[in-house]
N, C-alpha and C positions, 0 to 999 in steps of 0.2 A: 596871413589870412586869419581873421578872427574865427572863433568857434561858431559864432552865429552865422557868419557868412559862408563857412565851409559846408558844402553839400554833404548829406548823409552818405555813409559808406554803402548803405543798402538802397540808395535812391534808384539805381538801374532796375531793381526788381519791381518798380512801379510800372514799368513797361511790360505789357502782357506778353509780347513775343519773347522778351528776355527771360521771363519766368519759365518758358518752355525750352528755349535754347540752352540755358545754363545747365539744367539737369541732363539734357541730351548730350551736351559736350562732356559733362562729368562722367556719364556712363561709358561713353566712347573712350575717353582718356583712361578710365579705370581698366577697361578691356585691353587697350593698347599696352598698358604697363604690365598687367598680369601676363599677357601673351609674350611680350618681349623677354621678361624675366624667365618664364618657364621654358621657352624655346632656347634661350641662351644657355641655361643650365643643362637642358637636354643635349644640346650639341657638345657642350664641354665634357659631359659625363660619357656620352656615347663615343666620341672621337678622341678626346684628350688633346685636341689641337687648338692652340690660340689663333693660328692662321685661319682655320675653318670657322672659328667663333667670330673673328672680325669680318670674314667674308659673308657669313650669314647676317651679321648686323648691317653690313654694307648693302646687302640686297634689299633691305627694307627701304632704302632711299634712292633706288634707281629711277623712280618716277619723278624725282626732283627736276630732271631735265625737261619733262613735259608739263611741269606744273603751270607755266604760263598758258598752255593750251587749255588745260582744265579751268584755269581762271577765266579765260575768254568764254568757255562754254557756260560757266556760271554767270558771267555778265549778260549772256544772251537768254538763257532759259530761266535764270533766277538762281541765286545762291542757295536758297532753301531747298529747291527741288534737286539740285545737284548733290547736296548733302544727304538727302533721303536715299538717292540711288547709291551713293558711296557706302552708306552704312548698311544698306541691304546687301551689298556685295561683300562687306566684311562678314556678315552673318553667314552667307553661303560658304565662303572659304574656310571659316572656322568650323563650320559643320562638316566639311570634308576632312579636316584633321581629326575631328572628333570620331568620325566614322572609321578612319584608318586606325586610330588608336584602339578602338573597341574590337576591330576585326583582326588585330595583330599584324597589320601591314605597314605600320608607321616605321619609317627609317629616315636617317639623316638626309638622304638624297630627296625623298618626298617632301620633307620639311623645307629644304632649300628651294625646290621648285615652287611650292605654294607661297613661300615668303617672297620670292622674286615676282610672282604675279601680283600679289597684294601690294608689293612695293611700288608698282606702277601708279597706284592711286592714293595710297595711304599718306605719302608726304604732303599731298595737297589739302588734306583735311583741315589742318590748322589755318592755312591761308584762306580757304573758302569760308570757314567759320568766322575768321576775322573780318572778311569783307561783308558777311551777313550782319555781323555786329555793328559795323559802321553804317549799314543800311537802316537798322532799326533804332539806333540810339541818337539822341540829340548831341551835337558836337561838344556842348559844355559838360556832358557827362561821359565823354569818351575815355578819359584817363581812368576814372573809377570803374567803368564798365570793362575795359581791357584788363585792368588789374584783377577784378573779380573773376573775369573769364580765365585768367591764368591760374586761379586757385583750383579750377577743375582739373588741370594737369598736375598741380603740385599735390593736392590732397589725394588724387587718384594714385599718384606714385607712392605715397605713404601707405595708404590702405591697400592698394593693389599689390605692392611689393610684399607686405606682411601677410596678407590673406593668400596671395598666390603661392608663396613658399610653403605656407601651412597646408593648403589644399594639395599641392603637388606632393609633399612629403607623406601625407596621410592617405590620400585617395588615388593619386596617380594622374597622369596627364589627361586621360580620357574624361574623367569627371571634372577636372579643371576646365576643359573645353566646353562642357555643358554650360558652365557659368559664363564663360566668355561669349559664346554664341547668344545666350539669353540677354546679356548686357547690350550687345550690338543691336539685337532685334528691338528691345525696348527703346533704345536711343533713336532708332529710325522712326518708331511710332510717335515718340514725343516731337520729333522734328516735323512730322506731318501735321501736328496740332498748331504749328505756327501759321499765322495769317501771312499770305504772300506779301512781302514789302513791295511798294510801288517801284518798278524798275526805272532807272534813269534812262533817258533816250540815248542810244548809242549813236555816235557820229563817226564818220569815216571820211578821209581825204580822197578816197577813190571814187570815180564816177559810178553812178547808180547802175549803169549797164555793164560794168566790168564783170569778168568771170568770177563765179562763186569762190573758187579756190584762191584767186588773186585777192578777193575781198577779205577772206579769212586770214590769209598771210599778212595782208595790209593791216588788219585790225590787231593781229598779234604783234607785228613790228611796232605799231603805234604804242601799244602798252609797254613794251620793253624799253623803247626809246624814252617814253615819258617817265618811267620809273628811274631810269638811269640819269636823267637830267634834271629832276625836280630839286628844289632847294633843300639841302640836307639829306635828301633821299639816297644819293649815291654814297655818302659817308655811312649812313645806317646800313645799307646793303653790304658795304665792305666790312663793317664790324660784324655783321651776322655771318658772312662767309668765313671770316677769320676765326670766330668763335667755334663754328662747326668744324673747321679744319684742325684747330690746335687745342681747343679747350674741352669740348664735349666728348671727344673720344676717351678721355681719362675718367669721366664719370658716367659714361653711357655704355658703349659696347664692350669696353675692357673690364667692367666691374666683375663679371664672373671669373675672369682670369685673376684679377687682383684679390678677390675673396678666397679663391682656392689656393693659388700659388704664392701669394705674398702674405696673407693673414692666416692661411691654412685652416679655413673654416668651411662649413657646408652651405646648403642653400638658405638656411636660416640666417647665417652671418651675412650672406649676400643681400638678403632682404633688409637687414638692419643698416647696411651701408647705403643701399639705395634709398631707404626711407629717411635716413638722416639728411642726405642731400636734398630730398624733396621737402622735408620739414623746413629747412632753411629757405628754400624757394618759396614755400607757402608763407612764411613770415615776411619775406620781402614783398610778395604780392599784396598781402593784407596791409602792410605799412604804406605802400604806394596808394592803395585804394582809399585810405583815410587822410593822406597827406595833401596839402594844398600849396599852391604857389611855387612849385618846383621848376627849376630851369632844366627841362628834360634832356637837352643835348649835353649840357655840362654833366648831368648825372650819368649819361651814357659813357662819357670818357672816364670819370672817376670809378664807376662801378666795374667797368671792364678791366681797368688796370688792377683794381683790388682783387678781382676774380683770378687773374693770372698769378698775382703774388701769392695768393692762398694755394693755388695748385702747385706752385714751386715748393711750398712747404709740405703739402700733402704727399707727394711722391717719396718723401724721406721718412714718413711715419710708418712704424711697424707695430703699433699697439692698437687693437681694435677700439677701445673706448675713446682714445685720443683721436683716432681717425674719424669716428662717428661725430664727435664734437666739432672737429675741424670742417667736416663736410657740411654741417649745419651753417657755419659761417660762409663757406664757399657758395652754398645754395642761395643765401641772401644776396650776395654780390651778383651771382648769375641772373637771378630774377630781375633785379633792378636794371641790369644791363639790357636784357632781352625785351622787357616791357618798354623801356625807353626807345629802343629801336622801332618797335611796333607802333608806338604812339606817333613818332616822327613820320612814319610812312602813312598812317591812316589820316593824320591831320592834313598832310600835303596832297593826298590823292583825290582827284575828281571822282564824283560818284559813279560815273559810267565806266571808269577805268579801274575801280578798286579790285575787282577780281583778278585782273591781269597784273596789277601792282603787287598784290599779295602772292600771285603765282610766281613772279620774279623773286619775291622774298623767299618762297619755298624752294625755288631753283638753287639758291645759294646754299641750301642745306647739302647740296652735292659735295660740299667740302667735307662733310662728316664721313661718308664712305671712303673718300680719298685719305682722310686722316687716319681712319681705322685701319685700312689696308697697309698704309705706310708704317703705322705703329706696330702692327703684327709682325712685319718684317724686321723693323728696327729692334724690337724687344729680343728677337732671336739673335741679332747681331751684337748689340751693345748693352742689352739689359733693360729692365723696367725703369729704374731710377734715372738712368742717363736719358732714356727716351722721353720720360715725363719732364725732366728738366729742360731738355732741348725744346719741347713743345711750349712750355711756359715762358721761357726766355724769348723765343721767337715771337710769341704772342705779344709780349710787352713791347718789344721793339716795333713790331708792325702797328700796334695800337697807337703808340706815340707818333709814328709816321702819318697815320690817318688823321690824328688830331691836329698835326701841324699843316698837313696838306689842305684840309677843309676847315681851318681855324675860323674863317669868316662866317661859315655856316653853323658852326658848333659852339663857339665860345661867347660872342657878344650877347649881352642881355637882350638887345633889340632884334636878334636874329629870329626869323619865323619858327625855327625849331625849338627856341627857348621861350616861346609864348606861354604865358601862364593861363 
């Protein structure tokens, strides 16, 4: 595609609603990253248990199993309104931790309970914001808009990790949570500034006089079946589940353990590792936002295999500067893989089913807590390097199997998932 024909990377900001959604998503992602880093370090320092660390990280994702239900709620009441309610809820729960910290009642068990409650809704945030994005953006700008939306997570992880560690070290957890609660509140206010997108008419195969519960279950089943059977969508969902099961644990919930026990560093070193991975992810997101004419499904295959190959090397690195540089490259591959999966799903999803499709996408994140819990036990049994190598090699084999199984949907240039 010529430079003249390629749309501007900032073109999505010409849409008024995007100008409010983007900063709202940015602040929410920033708060997520600071909160995850701070609580992970708090649990590791207070308990010294990698198993409790992975358990706490897993609790953040227990809501993935009900994500399709929240997606259906978003399809009915509007994705904007659902995001407002969710972000106000984050404000309330972070304020509870803030209060416990300042009153001297904060303890690992309290943190675990609050994380479990917020974990019921937090995993759905990314899916609902993706559905809202598809509501407000023209289809020809969707790749650029999704790529720019990913920069909210990537940049937030960089700045959030660095500032979170600094605030935690200097001020303590209570003052950090003043910042976190404020970010959530401002994000909710910005979301309220969006004009409600026109909702697509929901259709149902059930009779109009059927019982309300039956209709709700029928609508939910319709969304799940639709997401699982769409062209290219099943492959994208399988890749997303695989990545959460075997790739993200190594650069997500296990990072506090890797920082302390493998690289023998403190919370500042943890922030550098986290920020390095996020920097690579940001680079990948920006690159895709300006690129044109890509075969997205082919990119999904190549980027995912590269991601696992880099993880296989990462688990053998024992020098911080080398690990940071390698995590940048790993983050680039990760970003291109996950953006490709999101684009395939959003392009194929009908407007009235987007919330439920993205809910199913969020449901597969349940692979992350499973992977984290298994990793916590395996590290105790066979060690960190062996566990990481096992995860990476398993991921490569499974990704090749997915590419072969759905080759007709992912590889031909004329396949809908490869549409330019």
